[in-house]
C-alpha positions, 0 to 999 in steps of 0.5 A: 516833434513838429508837424509829424502828424496829420496835416493841421489848419494854420492858427488863426487869430481866433485861436486863443491861448487855454492859459490867458486868452491870448493869441495862440501861436502853438498847438499841442496835441496830447498823448491822450488824444486832446489838444492844447493852444498856447501863446508863445509865453506860455509854451515857453514857460511849461515847454519842458512839461509839454513836451513830455506829454505830446506827441505832436506840437505845430509851432507857428511862433515864427509868425511873431517875427515876420513883417506882414505885407503891405495892402496894395491900393485896391485892398485899402 
């Protein structure tokens, strides 16, 4: 149930978890048409109940484990 609807924009640092305000890494589109944003912690905590009411889940938690690219000399 991930990425099956219309393409969505990647989540950014400006997207915040609706539960705690931390950076959101998961966007949940609800069957009712609404949308919720979650940090990885709150998605794991509520995963089972969220999946029952979600029509789509955009999960970008894999970004938490990737190594950011180093800035080149011209970008510093």
